[in-house]
C-alpha positions in Angstrom: 6.3 40.4 -28.2 7.4 36.9 -29.1 9.9 37.0 -26.3 7.4 38.2 -23.7 4.9 35.6 -24.9 7.6 32.9 -24.3 8.6 34.2 -20.9 4.9 34.5 -19.8 4.2 31.0 -21.0 7.3 29.6 -19.3 6.3 31.3 -16.0 2.8 30.0 -16.3 4.0 26.5 -16.9 6.4 26.5 -14.0 3.8 28.0 -11.7 1.4 25.1 -12.7 4.2 22.7 -11.9 4.8 24.2 -8.5 1.1 23.8 -7.7 1.4 20.0 -8.2 1.7 17.9 -5.1 5.2 17.8 -3.7 5.0 14.0 -3.5 4.4 13.6 -7.2 7.0 11.5 -8.8 5.9 12.8 -12.2 6.7 16.5 -11.4 10.3 16.3 -12.5 9.4 14.5 -15.7 6.9 17.2 -16.6 9.4 19.9 -15.8 12.0 18.2 -18.1 9.5 17.9 -20.9 8.7 21.6 -20.7 12.2 23.0 -20.4 12.8 22.6 -24.1 9.7 24.5 -25.2 11.1 28.0 -25.2 13.9 27.0 -27.7 11.3 25.2 -29.9 9.0 28.2 -29.8 11.8 30.7 -30.6 12.9 28.9 -33.7 9.5 28.9 -35.4 7.3 31.5 -37.0 4.6 33.5 -35.2 1.7 31.3 -36.3 3.5 28.1 -35.4 4.4 29.5 -32.0 0.7 30.1 -31.3 -0.2 26.6 -32.6 2.5 25.0 -30.5 1.5 27.0 -27.5 -2.1 26.0 -27.8 -1.2 22.3 -28.3 1.4 22.2 -25.6 -0.8 24.1 -23.2 -3.7 21.7 -23.8 -1.4 18.6 -23.5 0.2 20.0 -20.3 -3.2 20.7 -18.7 -4.4 17.2 -19.6 -1.2 15.7 -18.0 -1.6 17.8 -14.9 -5.3 16.8 -14.6 -4.4 13.1 -15.1 -1.6 13.4 -12.5 -3.9 15.0 -9.9 -6.6 12.4 -10.6 -4.1 9.6 -10.2 -2.9 11.1 -6.9 -6.4 11.4 -5.6 -7.2 7.8 -6.6 -4.1 6.5 -4.9 -5.0 8.3 -1.6 -8.5 6.8 -1.9 -6.9 3.5 -2.5 -4.8 3.8 0.6 -7.9 4.6 2.6 -9.7 1.7 1.1 -6.8 -0.6 1.9 -6.8 0.6 5.5 -10.5 -0.1 5.8 -10.2 -3.5 4.2 -7.3 -4.4 6.6 -9.4 -3.3 9.6 -12.3 -5.6 8.3 -9.8 -8.5 8.0 -8.4 -7.8 11.5 -11.9 -7.9 13.0 -12.8 -11.1 11.1 -9.6 -12.8 12.2 -10.0 -11.6 15.8 -13.4 -13.3 15.9 -12.4 -16.5 14.1 -8.7 -17.1 14.7 -9.5 -20.2 16.9 -11.4 -21.8 14.0 -10.2 -23.2 10.7 -10.0 -20.0 8.6 -10.2 -20.4 4.9 -8.7 -17.7 2.6 -11.8 -17.8 0.4 -14.2 -17.0 3.2 -12.2 -14.1 4.4 -11.9 -12.8 0.9 -15.6 -13.1 0.4 -16.2 -11.3 3.8 -14.3 -8.3 2.6 -15.8 -8.3 -0.9 -12.8 -9.5 -2.9 -12.0 -12.3 -5.2 -9.5 -14.9 -4.0 -7.0 -13.6 -6.6 -7.3 -10.0 -5.5 -7.2 -10.9 -1.9 -3.9 -12.8 -2.4 -2.6 -9.8 -4.4 -3.6 -7.5 -1.6 -1.6 -9.5 0.9 1.4 -9.9 -1.4 1.7 -6.1 -1.4 1.5 -5.9 2.4 4.1 -6.5 5.1 2.9 -10.0 5.6 3.6 -11.4 2.1 0.5 -13.6 2.2 -2.6 -14.3 4.3 -1.2 -17.4 6.0 1.7 -15.4 7.4 -0.7 -12.8 8.6 -3.0 -15.4 10.2 -0.1 -17.2 11.9 1.3 -13.9 13.3 -2.1 -13.1 14.7 -2.4 -16.6 16.3 1.0 -16.3 17.8 0.1 -12.9 19.2 -3.0 -14.5 20.8 -0.9 -17.4 22.2 1.5 -15.1 24.2 -0.9 -14.3 27.0 -1.9 -17.9 27.3 1.7 -19.0 27.5 2.4 -16.4 30.2 -0.7 -16.6 32.3 -2.2 -20.0 32.0 -1.3 -23.5 33.0 -2.7 -25.0 29.8 -0.4 -27.3 28.0 1.5 -26.1 24.9 -0.8 -28.4 22.9 -3.9 -26.9 24.4 -2.6 -23.4 23.7 -1.9 -24.4 20.1 -5.5 -25.7 19.6 -7.0 -22.7 21.4 -5.2 -20.4 19.0 -6.4 -22.2 15.9 -3.3 -24.2 15.0 -4.1 -27.7 13.7 -1.2 -29.3 15.5 1.1 -28.5 18.4 4.2 -29.3 16.2 3.2 -26.7 13.6 2.5 -24.2 16.4 6.0 -24.8 17.8 7.6 -24.4 14.4 5.8 -21.1 13.6 6.3 -19.8 17.1 10.1 -20.5 17.0 10.3 -18.9 13.5 8.5 -15.7 14.7 9.9 -15.5 18.3 13.2 -17.2 18.0 12.4 -19.7 20.7 10.0 -22.6 21.3 6.7 -22.0 23.1 8.1 -24.0 26.1 11.3 -21.9 26.3 9.2 -18.7 26.0 6.9 -19.9 28.8 9.9 -20.7 31.1 11.6 -17.4 30.4 8.5 -15.3 31.0 7.4 -17.1 34.2 10.7 -16.7 36.1 
């Protein structure tokens, strides 16, 4: 009976593990923790086996519940991040020509300055200034290709405070100066 109990318990545990998300990075950790249970249970008396079983079963169920809750929170978090980024995109699309202050964008999306900076440090842009500069450079491309505006005018139209800073950022992102880019695309 003791052996059947252990086998049944082991099967139940591994079935619960299999029901966990395949993307869970805690799945293997939980499996490793439980692999040793049959040996522990076989070396104890009947009463202790039941006690261990009840304790381990309860602990295991709590860990599974916590894991599932944390996975659901992280997927909500990803959705929230996507919505927040869309809000930021819309704001910047409307205001890229103006002087854009980090504080006002953070306030617009309902974040503190600190959390807003952390949000961007975890993104592909590293920080808000890099993101804003990239968006402004993207907006300058059609102006450089299709207008006769001077490079300085394009810089100001895209929200840069000086043509030299525009040129520096443009070259850093595109590998050539705005003037060279214009010549190459207008051939």
